[in-house]
PyMOL commands that place a pseudoatom at each C-alpha (Angstrom):
pseudoatom trace, name=CA, resn=MET, resi=1, chain=A, elem=C, hetatm=0, pos=[80.393, -17.301, -65.726]
pseudoatom trace, name=CA, resn=ILE, resi=2, chain=A, elem=C, hetatm=0, pos=[82.968, -20.283, -66.205]
pseudoatom trace, name=CA, resn=ASP, resi=3, chain=A, elem=C, hetatm=0, pos=[85.858, -20.626, -68.545]
pseudoatom trace, name=CA, resn=HIS, resi=4, chain=A, elem=C, hetatm=0, pos=[84.830, -22.866, -71.573]
pseudoatom trace, name=CA, resn=PRO, resi=5, chain=A, elem=C, hetatm=0, pos=[87.536, -25.020, -73.156]
pseudoatom trace, name=CA, resn=ILE, resi=6, chain=A, elem=C, hetatm=0, pos=[84.577, -27.098, -74.598]
pseudoatom trace, name=CA, resn=ASN, resi=7, chain=A, elem=C, hetatm=0, pos=[82.719, -26.330, -77.665]
pseudoatom trace, name=CA, resn=LEU, resi=8, chain=A, elem=C, hetatm=0, pos=[79.647, -28.666, -77.186]
pseudoatom trace, name=CA, resn=TYR, resi=9, chain=A, elem=C, hetatm=0, pos=[78.322, -29.805, -73.786]
pseudoatom trace, name=CA, resn=LEU, resi=10, chain=A, elem=C, hetatm=0, pos=[75.731, -32.722, -73.739]
pseudoatom trace, name=CA, resn=VAL, resi=11, chain=A, elem=C, hetatm=0, pos=[73.536, -32.015, -70.593]
pseudoatom trace, name=CA, resn=PRO, resi=12, chain=A, elem=C, hetatm=0, pos=[71.188, -34.441, -69.293]
pseudoatom trace, name=CA, resn=THR, resi=13, chain=A, elem=C, hetatm=0, pos=[67.861, -33.065, -67.914]
pseudoatom trace, name=CA, resn=PRO, resi=14, chain=A, elem=C, hetatm=0, pos=[65.320, -34.728, -65.480]
pseudoatom trace, name=CA, resn=ILE, resi=15, chain=A, elem=C, hetatm=0, pos=[63.167, -37.571, -66.805]
pseudoatom trace, name=CA, resn=GLY, resi=16, chain=A, elem=C, hetatm=0, pos=[60.480, -36.596, -64.360]
pseudoatom trace, name=CA, resn=ASN, resi=17, chain=A, elem=C, hetatm=0, pos=[61.412, -35.240, -60.963]
pseudoatom trace, name=CA, resn=LEU, resi=18, chain=A, elem=C, hetatm=0, pos=[62.849, -31.864, -61.555]
pseudoatom trace, name=CA, resn=LYS, resi=19, chain=A, elem=C, hetatm=0, pos=[65.045, -32.201, -58.506]
pseudoatom trace, name=CA, resn=ASP, resi=20, chain=A, elem=C, hetatm=0, pos=[67.376, -34.596, -60.453]
pseudoatom trace, name=CA, resn=ILE, resi=21, chain=A, elem=C, hetatm=0, pos=[68.958, -31.673, -62.272]
pseudoatom trace, name=CA, resn=THR, resi=22, chain=A, elem=C, hetatm=0, pos=[72.610, -31.401, -61.426]
pseudoatom trace, name=CA, resn=LEU, resi=23, chain=A, elem=C, hetatm=0, pos=[74.484, -28.317, -59.969]
pseudoatom trace, name=CA, resn=ARG, resi=24, chain=A, elem=C, hetatm=0, pos=[76.937, -28.665, -62.866]
pseudoatom trace, name=CA, resn=ALA, resi=25, chain=A, elem=C, hetatm=0, pos=[74.240, -28.999, -65.406]
pseudoatom trace, name=CA, resn=LEU, resi=26, chain=A, elem=C, hetatm=0, pos=[72.702, -25.819, -64.084]
pseudoatom trace, name=CA, resn=GLU, resi=27, chain=A, elem=C, hetatm=0, pos=[76.178, -24.203, -64.433]
pseudoatom trace, name=CA, resn=ILE, resi=28, chain=A, elem=C, hetatm=0, pos=[76.650, -25.188, -67.958]
pseudoatom trace, name=CA, resn=LEU, resi=29, chain=A, elem=C, hetatm=0, pos=[72.991, -24.236, -69.148]
pseudoatom trace, name=CA, resn=LYS, resi=30, chain=A, elem=C, hetatm=0, pos=[73.393, -20.737, -67.441]
pseudoatom trace, name=CA, resn=SER, resi=31, chain=A, elem=C, hetatm=0, pos=[76.776, -20.025, -69.217]
pseudoatom trace, name=CA, resn=ALA, resi=32, chain=A, elem=C, hetatm=0, pos=[76.223, -21.607, -72.691]
pseudoatom trace, name=CA, resn=ASP, resi=33, chain=A, elem=C, hetatm=0, pos=[76.076, -19.127, -75.557]
pseudoatom trace, name=CA, resn=VAL, resi=34, chain=A, elem=C, hetatm=0, pos=[73.138, -21.212, -77.090]
pseudoatom trace, name=CA, resn=ILE, resi=35, chain=A, elem=C, hetatm=0, pos=[71.146, -24.086, -75.840]
pseudoatom trace, name=CA, resn=LEU, resi=36, chain=A, elem=C, hetatm=0, pos=[70.069, -26.597, -78.490]
pseudoatom trace, name=CA, resn=ALA, resi=37, chain=A, elem=C, hetatm=0, pos=[66.803, -28.287, -77.551]
pseudoatom trace, name=CA, resn=GLU, resi=38, chain=A, elem=C, hetatm=0, pos=[64.732, -31.052, -79.213]
pseudoatom trace, name=CA, resn=ASP, resi=39, chain=A, elem=C, hetatm=0, pos=[61.417, -29.364, -78.475]
pseudoatom trace, name=CA, resn=THR, resi=40, chain=A, elem=C, hetatm=0, pos=[61.904, -25.556, -77.574]
pseudoatom trace, name=CA, resn=ARG, resi=41, chain=A, elem=C, hetatm=0, pos=[58.435, -25.494, -76.086]
pseudoatom trace, name=CA, resn=THR, resi=42, chain=A, elem=C, hetatm=0, pos=[59.164, -28.510, -73.719]
pseudoatom trace, name=CA, resn=SER, resi=43, chain=A, elem=C, hetatm=0, pos=[62.578, -27.321, -72.894]
pseudoatom trace, name=CA, resn=GLY, resi=44, chain=A, elem=C, hetatm=0, pos=[61.390, -23.702, -72.450]
pseudoatom trace, name=CA, resn=ILE, resi=45, chain=A, elem=C, hetatm=0, pos=[59.042, -24.717, -69.646]
pseudoatom trace, name=CA, resn=LEU, resi=46, chain=A, elem=C, hetatm=0, pos=[62.084, -26.538, -67.858]
pseudoatom trace, name=CA, resn=LEU, resi=47, chain=A, elem=C, hetatm=0, pos=[64.382, -23.580, -68.441]
pseudoatom trace, name=CA, resn=LYS, resi=48, chain=A, elem=C, hetatm=0, pos=[61.851, -20.982, -67.030]
pseudoatom trace, name=CA, resn=HIS, resi=49, chain=A, elem=C, hetatm=0, pos=[61.501, -23.308, -63.998]
pseudoatom trace, name=CA, resn=LEU, resi=50, chain=A, elem=C, hetatm=0, pos=[65.193, -23.348, -63.444]
pseudoatom trace, name=CA, resn=GLU, resi=51, chain=A, elem=C, hetatm=0, pos=[65.287, -19.637, -64.020]
pseudoatom trace, name=CA, resn=ILE, resi=52, chain=A, elem=C, hetatm=0, pos=[67.595, -19.872, -66.825]
pseudoatom trace, name=CA, resn=SER, resi=53, chain=A, elem=C, hetatm=0, pos=[67.453, -17.466, -69.671]
pseudoatom trace, name=CA, resn=ARG, resi=54, chain=A, elem=C, hetatm=0, pos=[69.786, -18.356, -72.597]
pseudoatom trace, name=CA, resn=PRO, resi=55, chain=A, elem=C, hetatm=0, pos=[69.069, -18.416, -76.441]
pseudoatom trace, name=CA, resn=LEU, resi=56, chain=A, elem=C, hetatm=0, pos=[67.278, -21.399, -77.397]
pseudoatom trace, name=CA, resn=GLN, resi=57, chain=A, elem=C, hetatm=0, pos=[67.535, -23.176, -80.727]
pseudoatom trace, name=CA, resn=SER, resi=58, chain=A, elem=C, hetatm=0, pos=[65.732, -26.044, -82.275]
pseudoatom trace, name=CA, resn=TYR, resi=59, chain=A, elem=C, hetatm=0, pos=[67.685, -29.203, -83.007]
pseudoatom trace, name=CA, resn=HIS, resi=60, chain=A, elem=C, hetatm=0, pos=[65.795, -32.390, -83.748]
pseudoatom trace, name=CA, resn=ILE, resi=61, chain=A, elem=C, hetatm=0, pos=[65.717, -35.470, -85.904]
pseudoatom trace, name=CA, resn=PHE, resi=62, chain=A, elem=C, hetatm=0, pos=[63.993, -33.565, -88.765]
pseudoatom trace, name=CA, resn=ASN, resi=63, chain=A, elem=C, hetatm=0, pos=[66.466, -30.636, -88.954]
pseudoatom trace, name=CA, resn=GLU, resi=64, chain=A, elem=C, hetatm=0, pos=[69.809, -32.154, -87.675]
pseudoatom trace, name=CA, resn=HIS, resi=65, chain=A, elem=C, hetatm=0, pos=[71.370, -33.079, -91.019]
pseudoatom trace, name=CA, resn=LYS, resi=66, chain=A, elem=C, hetatm=0, pos=[70.533, -29.635, -92.352]
pseudoatom trace, name=CA, resn=ALA, resi=67, chain=A, elem=C, hetatm=0, pos=[71.740, -27.702, -89.180]
pseudoatom trace, name=CA, resn=VAL, resi=68, chain=A, elem=C, hetatm=0, pos=[74.791, -29.612, -88.191]
pseudoatom trace, name=CA, resn=GLN, resi=69, chain=A, elem=C, hetatm=0, pos=[77.455, -28.019, -90.460]
pseudoatom trace, name=CA, resn=LYS, resi=70, chain=A, elem=C, hetatm=0, pos=[76.380, -24.381, -89.587]
pseudoatom trace, name=CA, resn=LEU, resi=71, chain=A, elem=C, hetatm=0, pos=[76.430, -25.309, -85.826]
pseudoatom trace, name=CA, resn=VAL, resi=72, chain=A, elem=C, hetatm=0, pos=[79.990, -26.689, -86.300]
pseudoatom trace, name=CA, resn=ASP, resi=73, chain=A, elem=C, hetatm=0, pos=[81.072, -23.572, -88.071]
pseudoatom trace, name=CA, resn=ARG, resi=74, chain=A, elem=C, hetatm=0, pos=[79.730, -21.287, -85.178]
pseudoatom trace, name=CA, resn=MET, resi=75, chain=A, elem=C, hetatm=0, pos=[81.537, -23.548, -82.654]
pseudoatom trace, name=CA, resn=LYS, resi=76, chain=A, elem=C, hetatm=0, pos=[84.702, -22.829, -84.727]
pseudoatom trace, name=CA, resn=LYS, resi=77, chain=A, elem=C, hetatm=0, pos=[84.193, -19.173, -84.229]
pseudoatom trace, name=CA, resn=GLY, resi=78, chain=A, elem=C, hetatm=0, pos=[84.102, -19.707, -80.445]
pseudoatom trace, name=CA, resn=GLU, resi=79, chain=A, elem=C, hetatm=0, pos=[80.433, -20.144, -79.523]
pseudoatom trace, name=CA, resn=VAL, resi=80, chain=A, elem=C, hetatm=0, pos=[79.703, -22.631, -76.812]
pseudoatom trace, name=CA, resn=PHE, resi=81, chain=A, elem=C, hetatm=0, pos=[76.611, -24.788, -77.200]
pseudoatom trace, name=CA, resn=ALA, resi=82, chain=A, elem=C, hetatm=0, pos=[74.626, -27.093, -74.762]
pseudoatom trace, name=CA, resn=LEU, resi=83, chain=A, elem=C, hetatm=0, pos=[72.520, -29.835, -76.232]
pseudoatom trace, name=CA, resn=ILE, resi=84, chain=A, elem=C, hetatm=0, pos=[69.580, -31.196, -74.163]
pseudoatom trace, name=CA, resn=SER, resi=85, chain=A, elem=C, hetatm=0, pos=[66.761, -33.502, -75.097]
pseudoatom trace, name=CA, resn=ASP, resi=86, chain=A, elem=C, hetatm=0, pos=[63.163, -33.385, -73.874]
pseudoatom trace, name=CA, resn=ALA, resi=87, chain=A, elem=C, hetatm=0, pos=[64.089, -35.613, -71.039]
pseudoatom trace, name=CA, resn=GLY, resi=88, chain=A, elem=C, hetatm=0, pos=[67.289, -37.608, -69.938]
pseudoatom trace, name=CA, resn=THR, resi=89, chain=A, elem=C, hetatm=0, pos=[70.748, -37.758, -71.543]
pseudoatom trace, name=CA, resn=PRO, resi=90, chain=A, elem=C, hetatm=0, pos=[70.840, -36.406, -75.230]
pseudoatom trace, name=CA, resn=ALA, resi=91, chain=A, elem=C, hetatm=0, pos=[71.749, -38.941, -78.016]
pseudoatom trace, name=CA, resn=ILE, resi=92, chain=A, elem=C, hetatm=0, pos=[70.190, -41.839, -76.043]
pseudoatom trace, name=CA, resn=SER, resi=93, chain=A, elem=C, hetatm=0, pos=[67.325, -42.671, -78.464]
pseudoatom trace, name=CA, resn=ASP, resi=94, chain=A, elem=C, hetatm=0, pos=[67.328, -38.927, -79.217]
pseudoatom trace, name=CA, resn=PRO, resi=95, chain=A, elem=C, hetatm=0, pos=[69.193, -36.600, -81.755]
pseudoatom trace, name=CA, resn=GLY, resi=96, chain=A, elem=C, hetatm=0, pos=[72.974, -35.938, -80.792]
pseudoatom trace, name=CA, resn=PHE, resi=97, chain=A, elem=C, hetatm=0, pos=[75.101, -38.693, -82.278]
pseudoatom trace, name=CA, resn=LEU, resi=98, chain=A, elem=C, hetatm=0, pos=[75.501, -37.007, -85.624]
pseudoatom trace, name=CA, resn=LEU, resi=99, chain=A, elem=C, hetatm=0, pos=[76.342, -33.550, -84.114]
pseudoatom trace, name=CA, resn=VAL, resi=100, chain=A, elem=C, hetatm=0, pos=[78.854, -35.216, -81.725]
pseudoatom trace, name=CA, resn=ARG, resi=101, chain=A, elem=C, hetatm=0, pos=[80.461, -36.994, -84.532]
pseudoatom trace, name=CA, resn=GLU, resi=102, chain=A, elem=C, hetatm=0, pos=[80.888, -33.946, -86.703]
pseudoatom trace, name=CA, resn=VAL, resi=103, chain=A, elem=C, hetatm=0, pos=[82.104, -31.604, -83.774]
pseudoatom trace, name=CA, resn=LEU, resi=104, chain=A, elem=C, hetatm=0, pos=[84.877, -34.256, -83.012]
pseudoatom trace, name=CA, resn=ALA, resi=105, chain=A, elem=C, hetatm=0, pos=[85.701, -34.627, -86.933]
pseudoatom trace, name=CA, resn=ALA, resi=106, chain=A, elem=C, hetatm=0, pos=[86.198, -30.755, -86.959]
pseudoatom trace, name=CA, resn=GLY, resi=107, chain=A, elem=C, hetatm=0, pos=[88.834, -31.224, -84.112]
pseudoatom trace, name=CA, resn=LEU, resi=108, chain=A, elem=C, hetatm=0, pos=[86.633, -29.374, -81.556]
pseudoatom trace, name=CA, resn=ASP, resi=109, chain=A, elem=C, hetatm=0, pos=[85.772, -30.748, -77.964]
pseudoatom trace, name=CA, resn=VAL, resi=110, chain=A, elem=C, hetatm=0, pos=[82.718, -32.470, -76.628]
pseudoatom trace, name=CA, resn=GLN, resi=111, chain=A, elem=C, hetatm=0, pos=[81.909, -33.308, -73.073]
pseudoatom trace, name=CA, resn=CYS, resi=112, chain=A, elem=C, hetatm=0, pos=[78.851, -35.169, -71.783]
pseudoatom trace, name=CA, resn=LEU, resi=113, chain=A, elem=C, hetatm=0, pos=[77.707, -34.559, -68.275]
pseudoatom trace, name=CA, resn=PRO, resi=114, chain=A, elem=C, hetatm=0, pos=[76.485, -37.540, -66.240]
pseudoatom trace, name=CA, resn=GLY, resi=115, chain=A, elem=C, hetatm=0, pos=[72.794, -37.522, -65.328]
pseudoatom trace, name=CA, resn=PRO, resi=116, chain=A, elem=C, hetatm=0, pos=[69.465, -38.856, -65.609]
pseudoatom trace, name=CA, resn=THR, resi=117, chain=A, elem=C, hetatm=0, pos=[68.686, -41.576, -68.208]
pseudoatom trace, name=CA, resn=ALA, resi=118, chain=A, elem=C, hetatm=0, pos=[65.572, -43.839, -68.020]
pseudoatom trace, name=CA, resn=PHE, resi=119, chain=A, elem=C, hetatm=0, pos=[67.073, -47.234, -68.539]
pseudoatom trace, name=CA, resn=VAL, resi=120, chain=A, elem=C, hetatm=0, pos=[69.533, -47.325, -65.756]
pseudoatom trace, name=CA, resn=PRO, resi=121, chain=A, elem=C, hetatm=0, pos=[66.908, -47.070, -62.876]
pseudoatom trace, name=CA, resn=ALA, resi=122, chain=A, elem=C, hetatm=0, pos=[64.686, -49.339, -64.820]
pseudoatom trace, name=CA, resn=LEU, resi=123, chain=A, elem=C, hetatm=0, pos=[67.345, -52.004, -65.159]
pseudoatom trace, name=CA, resn=ILE, resi=124, chain=A, elem=C, hetatm=0, pos=[68.269, -51.812, -61.471]
pseudoatom trace, name=CA, resn=ASN, resi=125, chain=A, elem=C, hetatm=0, pos=[64.489, -51.655, -60.325]
pseudoatom trace, name=CA, resn=SER, resi=126, chain=A, elem=C, hetatm=0, pos=[63.884, -54.913, -62.408]
pseudoatom trace, name=CA, resn=GLY, resi=127, chain=A, elem=C, hetatm=0, pos=[65.741, -57.112, -60.141]
pseudoatom trace, name=CA, resn=LEU, resi=128, chain=A, elem=C, hetatm=0, pos=[67.024, -59.087, -63.149]
pseudoatom trace, name=CA, resn=PRO, resi=129, chain=A, elem=C, hetatm=0, pos=[70.812, -59.490, -63.569]
pseudoatom trace, name=CA, resn=ASN, resi=130, chain=A, elem=C, hetatm=0, pos=[72.403, -56.237, -64.362]
pseudoatom trace, name=CA, resn=ASP, resi=131, chain=A, elem=C, hetatm=0, pos=[76.214, -57.335, -64.510]
pseudoatom trace, name=CA, resn=ARG, resi=132, chain=A, elem=C, hetatm=0, pos=[75.926, -57.675, -68.213]
pseudoatom trace, name=CA, resn=PHE, resi=133, chain=A, elem=C, hetatm=0, pos=[73.156, -56.182, -70.439]
pseudoatom trace, name=CA, resn=ILE, resi=134, chain=A, elem=C, hetatm=0, pos=[72.262, -54.891, -73.704]
pseudoatom trace, name=CA, resn=PHE, resi=135, chain=A, elem=C, hetatm=0, pos=[70.259, -51.605, -74.576]
pseudoatom trace, name=CA, resn=GLU, resi=136, chain=A, elem=C, hetatm=0, pos=[68.171, -51.950, -77.694]
pseudoatom trace, name=CA, resn=GLY, resi=137, chain=A, elem=C, hetatm=0, pos=[66.071, -48.659, -77.486]
pseudoatom trace, name=CA, resn=PHE, resi=138, chain=A, elem=C, hetatm=0, pos=[62.964, -48.636, -79.617]
pseudoatom trace, name=CA, resn=LEU, resi=139, chain=A, elem=C, hetatm=0, pos=[62.311, -51.590, -81.761]
pseudoatom trace, name=CA, resn=PRO, resi=140, chain=A, elem=C, hetatm=0, pos=[61.269, -50.958, -85.417]
pseudoatom trace, name=CA, resn=HIS, resi=141, chain=A, elem=C, hetatm=0, pos=[57.642, -49.978, -85.601]
pseudoatom trace, name=CA, resn=LYS, resi=142, chain=A, elem=C, hetatm=0, pos=[56.925, -52.153, -88.660]
pseudoatom trace, name=CA, resn=LYS, resi=143, chain=A, elem=C, hetatm=0, pos=[59.685, -53.266, -91.164]
pseudoatom trace, name=CA, resn=GLY, resi=144, chain=A, elem=C, hetatm=0, pos=[62.453, -55.169, -89.452]
pseudoatom trace, name=CA, resn=ARG, resi=145, chain=A, elem=C, hetatm=0, pos=[60.681, -55.671, -86.097]
pseudoatom trace, name=CA, resn=LYS, resi=146, chain=A, elem=C, hetatm=0, pos=[60.302, -59.366, -86.395]
pseudoatom trace, name=CA, resn=THR, resi=147, chain=A, elem=C, hetatm=0, pos=[63.858, -59.788, -87.730]
pseudoatom trace, name=CA, resn=ARG, resi=148, chain=A, elem=C, hetatm=0, pos=[65.322, -57.637, -84.738]
pseudoatom trace, name=CA, resn=ILE, resi=149, chain=A, elem=C, hetatm=0, pos=[63.305, -59.831, -82.123]
pseudoatom trace, name=CA, resn=GLU, resi=150, chain=A, elem=C, hetatm=0, pos=[64.606, -62.998, -83.848]
pseudoatom trace, name=CA, resn=SER, resi=151, chain=A, elem=C, hetatm=0, pos=[68.044, -61.766, -83.700]
pseudoatom trace, name=CA, resn=LEU, resi=152, chain=A, elem=C, hetatm=0, pos=[67.782, -61.661, -79.935]
pseudoatom trace, name=CA, resn=LEU, resi=153, chain=A, elem=C, hetatm=0, pos=[66.454, -65.129, -79.261]
pseudoatom trace, name=CA, resn=GLU, resi=154, chain=A, elem=C, hetatm=0, pos=[69.892, -66.460, -78.149]
pseudoatom trace, name=CA, resn=GLU, resi=155, chain=A, elem=C, hetatm=0, pos=[70.787, -63.423, -76.151]
pseudoatom trace, name=CA, resn=THR, resi=156, chain=A, elem=C, hetatm=0, pos=[71.849, -64.374, -72.582]
pseudoatom trace, name=CA, resn=ARG, resi=157, chain=A, elem=C, hetatm=0, pos=[72.362, -60.770, -71.369]
pseudoatom trace, name=CA, resn=THR, resi=158, chain=A, elem=C, hetatm=0, pos=[69.463, -58.788, -69.838]
pseudoatom trace, name=CA, resn=MET, resi=159, chain=A, elem=C, hetatm=0, pos=[68.026, -56.767, -72.555]
pseudoatom trace, name=CA, resn=ILE, resi=160, chain=A, elem=C, hetatm=0, pos=[66.370, -53.141, -72.227]
pseudoatom trace, name=CA, resn=PHE, resi=161, chain=A, elem=C, hetatm=0, pos=[63.832, -51.678, -74.507]
pseudoatom trace, name=CA, resn=TYR, resi=162, chain=A, elem=C, hetatm=0, pos=[61.924, -48.271, -74.716]
pseudoatom trace, name=CA, resn=GLU, resi=163, chain=A, elem=C, hetatm=0, pos=[58.378, -48.617, -75.790]
pseudoatom trace, name=CA, resn=SER, resi=164, chain=A, elem=C, hetatm=0, pos=[55.338, -46.318, -76.244]
pseudoatom trace, name=CA, resn=THR, resi=165, chain=A, elem=C, hetatm=0, pos=[52.094, -46.954, -74.347]
pseudoatom trace, name=CA, resn=HIS, resi=166, chain=A, elem=C, hetatm=0, pos=[50.152, -47.810, -77.444]
pseudoatom trace, name=CA, resn=ARG, resi=167, chain=A, elem=C, hetatm=0, pos=[52.558, -50.480, -78.624]
pseudoatom trace, name=CA, resn=LEU, resi=168, chain=A, elem=C, hetatm=0, pos=[53.259, -52.091, -75.175]
pseudoatom trace, name=CA, resn=MET, resi=169, chain=A, elem=C, hetatm=0, pos=[50.586, -54.921, -75.479]
pseudoatom trace, name=CA, resn=LYS, resi=170, chain=A, elem=C, hetatm=0, pos=[51.869, -55.859, -78.963]
pseudoatom trace, name=CA, resn=THR, resi=171, chain=A, elem=C, hetatm=0, pos=[55.387, -55.955, -77.685]
pseudoatom trace, name=CA, resn=LEU, resi=172, chain=A, elem=C, hetatm=0, pos=[54.605, -57.901, -74.778]
pseudoatom trace, name=CA, resn=GLU, resi=173, chain=A, elem=C, hetatm=0, pos=[52.528, -60.382, -76.865]
pseudoatom trace, name=CA, resn=GLN, resi=174, chain=A, elem=C, hetatm=0, pos=[55.198, -60.665, -79.506]
pseudoatom trace, name=CA, resn=PHE, resi=175, chain=A, elem=C, hetatm=0, pos=[57.885, -61.254, -76.733]
pseudoatom trace, name=CA, resn=SER, resi=176, chain=A, elem=C, hetatm=0, pos=[55.840, -63.970, -75.044]
pseudoatom trace, name=CA, resn=GLU, resi=177, chain=A, elem=C, hetatm=0, pos=[55.363, -65.870, -78.403]
pseudoatom trace, name=CA, resn=SER, resi=178, chain=A, elem=C, hetatm=0, pos=[59.038, -65.315, -79.333]
pseudoatom trace, name=CA, resn=PHE, resi=179, chain=A, elem=C, hetatm=0, pos=[60.852, -65.754, -75.974]
pseudoatom trace, name=CA, resn=GLY, resi=180, chain=A, elem=C, hetatm=0, pos=[58.226, -67.916, -74.139]
pseudoatom trace, name=CA, resn=PRO, resi=181, chain=A, elem=C, hetatm=0, pos=[55.449, -66.837, -71.718]
pseudoatom trace, name=CA, resn=ASP, resi=182, chain=A, elem=C, hetatm=0, pos=[57.573, -67.794, -68.796]
pseudoatom trace, name=CA, resn=ARG, resi=183, chain=A, elem=C, hetatm=0, pos=[60.530, -65.377, -69.447]
pseudoatom trace, name=CA, resn=GLN, resi=184, chain=A, elem=C, hetatm=0, pos=[60.949, -62.890, -66.714]
pseudoatom trace, name=CA, resn=ALA, resi=185, chain=A, elem=C, hetatm=0, pos=[60.390, -59.113, -67.467]
pseudoatom trace, name=CA, resn=CYS, resi=186, chain=A, elem=C, hetatm=0, pos=[59.766, -55.923, -65.949]
pseudoatom trace, name=CA, resn=VAL, resi=187, chain=A, elem=C, hetatm=0, pos=[57.744, -52.790, -67.176]
pseudoatom trace, name=CA, resn=SER, resi=188, chain=A, elem=C, hetatm=0, pos=[58.761, -49.442, -65.560]
pseudoatom trace, name=CA, resn=ARG, resi=189, chain=A, elem=C, hetatm=0, pos=[56.869, -46.276, -66.268]
pseudoatom trace, name=CA, resn=GLU, resi=190, chain=A, elem=C, hetatm=0, pos=[56.815, -42.778, -65.237]
pseudoatom trace, name=CA, resn=LEU, resi=191, chain=A, elem=C, hetatm=0, pos=[60.196, -43.215, -63.604]
pseudoatom trace, name=CA, resn=THR, resi=192, chain=A, elem=C, hetatm=0, pos=[60.891, -40.606, -60.746]
pseudoatom trace, name=CA, resn=LYS, resi=193, chain=A, elem=C, hetatm=0, pos=[57.446, -39.216, -61.082]
pseudoatom trace, name=CA, resn=ILE, resi=194, chain=A, elem=C, hetatm=0, pos=[54.710, -39.238, -58.467]
pseudoatom trace, name=CA, resn=HIS, resi=195, chain=A, elem=C, hetatm=0, pos=[52.867, -42.327, -60.380]
pseudoatom trace, name=CA, resn=GLU, resi=196, chain=A, elem=C, hetatm=0, pos=[56.060, -44.471, -61.001]
pseudoatom trace, name=CA, resn=GLU, resi=197, chain=A, elem=C, hetatm=0, pos=[55.266, -48.030, -61.394]
pseudoatom trace, name=CA, resn=ASN, resi=198, chain=A, elem=C, hetatm=0, pos=[57.418, -51.128, -61.807]
pseudoatom trace, name=CA, resn=VAL, resi=199, chain=A, elem=C, hetatm=0, pos=[55.606, -54.227, -62.646]
pseudoatom trace, name=CA, resn=ARG, resi=200, chain=A, elem=C, hetatm=0, pos=[57.517, -57.586, -62.628]
pseudoatom trace, name=CA, resn=GLY, resi=201, chain=A, elem=C, hetatm=0, pos=[56.667, -60.870, -63.661]
pseudoatom trace, name=CA, resn=THR, resi=202, chain=A, elem=C, hetatm=0, pos=[56.460, -63.430, -66.616]
pseudoatom trace, name=CA, resn=LEU, resi=203, chain=A, elem=C, hetatm=0, pos=[55.744, -62.168, -69.960]
pseudoatom trace, name=CA, resn=SER, resi=204, chain=A, elem=C, hetatm=0, pos=[52.344, -64.007, -69.695]
pseudoatom trace, name=CA, resn=GLU, resi=205, chain=A, elem=C, hetatm=0, pos=[51.639, -62.401, -66.321]
pseudoatom trace, name=CA, resn=LEU, resi=206, chain=A, elem=C, hetatm=0, pos=[52.570, -58.937, -67.734]
pseudoatom trace, name=CA, resn=VAL, resi=207, chain=A, elem=C, hetatm=0, pos=[50.269, -59.439, -70.760]
pseudoatom trace, name=CA, resn=GLU, resi=208, chain=A, elem=C, hetatm=0, pos=[47.375, -60.425, -68.364]
pseudoatom trace, name=CA, resn=TYR, resi=209, chain=A, elem=C, hetatm=0, pos=[48.022, -57.451, -66.123]
pseudoatom trace, name=CA, resn=TYR, resi=210, chain=A, elem=C, hetatm=0, pos=[48.068, -54.855, -68.963]
pseudoatom trace, name=CA, resn=GLN, resi=211, chain=A, elem=C, hetatm=0, pos=[44.884, -56.218, -70.459]
pseudoatom trace, name=CA, resn=THR, resi=212, chain=A, elem=C, hetatm=0, pos=[43.169, -54.648, -67.427]
pseudoatom trace, name=CA, resn=HIS, resi=213, chain=A, elem=C, hetatm=0, pos=[45.449, -51.791, -66.576]
pseudoatom trace, name=CA, resn=PRO, resi=214, chain=A, elem=C, hetatm=0, pos=[45.676, -49.337, -69.484]
pseudoatom trace, name=CA, resn=THR, resi=215, chain=A, elem=C, hetatm=0, pos=[49.133, -47.425, -69.380]
pseudoatom trace, name=CA, resn=LYS, resi=216, chain=A, elem=C, hetatm=0, pos=[50.330, -44.019, -69.898]
pseudoatom trace, name=CA, resn=GLY, resi=217, chain=A, elem=C, hetatm=0, pos=[53.795, -42.171, -69.830]
pseudoatom trace, name=CA, resn=GLU, resi=218, chain=A, elem=C, hetatm=0, pos=[57.179, -43.094, -70.831]
pseudoatom trace, name=CA, resn=ILE, resi=219, chain=A, elem=C, hetatm=0, pos=[57.917, -46.929, -70.620]
pseudoatom trace, name=CA, resn=VAL, resi=220, chain=A, elem=C, hetatm=0, pos=[61.083, -49.006, -70.242]
pseudoatom trace, name=CA, resn=LEU, resi=221, chain=A, elem=C, hetatm=0, pos=[60.825, -52.687, -70.757]
pseudoatom trace, name=CA, resn=VAL, resi=222, chain=A, elem=C, hetatm=0, pos=[63.417, -54.920, -69.082]
pseudoatom trace, name=CA, resn=LEU, resi=223, chain=A, elem=C, hetatm=0, pos=[63.772, -58.612, -70.392]
pseudoatom trace, name=CA, resn=ALA, resi=224, chain=A, elem=C, hetatm=0, pos=[65.475, -61.456, -68.923]
pseudoatom trace, name=CA, resn=GLY, resi=225, chain=A, elem=C, hetatm=0, pos=[68.163, -63.015, -71.293]
pseudoatom trace, name=CA, resn=LYS, resi=226, chain=A, elem=C, hetatm=0, pos=[68.069, -66.747, -72.188]
pseudoatom trace, name=CA, resn=ASN, resi=227, chain=A, elem=C, hetatm=0, pos=[69.292, -69.070, -69.493]
pseudoatom trace, name=CA, resn=PRO, resi=228, chain=A, elem=C, hetatm=0, pos=[72.476, -70.486, -71.046]
pseudoatom trace, name=CA, resn=LYS, resi=229, chain=A, elem=C, hetatm=0, pos=[71.821, -73.788, -69.358]
pseudoatom trace, name=CA, resn=ALA, resi=230, chain=A, elem=C, hetatm=0, pos=[68.401, -74.071, -71.021]
for i in range(1, 230): cmd.bond("trace and resi %d" % i, "trace and resi %d" % (i + 1))
show_as sticks, trace
zoom trace
């Protein structure tokens, strides 16, 4: 057991390869009073593999507003919580921001461990400039999607998006139409897993490629920014 001056730990978990768990993450998960998990079934499998047996509680986008105050009250009484998502770093396109904000507002302490998150290796693998970039996460599915894309037309920094497999073609086609078919991009999927794939090229080349190569798994789409000299 370790001494806990912290009330809430955000603990990154592997995005694929289970060897990417850190020694410190294991230490925190083994000693926390409660582990908050986005999906207790998914996290239960991981924790069993890691031989960690701690109380597991569901915390996700559909119950976070209802649950947050009760969790803060329990932390005030001394309980230590570890928040994990299904994969990667909590609060990055996953629940977590609301809880962190309320815990800090209550005068309690929060600490986020460094660890796996999908967009960093995708950015570096892309071969696109990574000295300055923006992370856009998931685009709106319907309402506001076109407006969001149009707001990025003059962006000169490299852009990073998360996307689902069944919307990838739609997104590539929309990007090709909006940013131009010759804009460079990279599609990364199944990062750190056996079937990891990074496909690089122009948007038109990527559209052509994925017309004959159906995808599955988690996807990160990295898009070059506008050339300021253009």
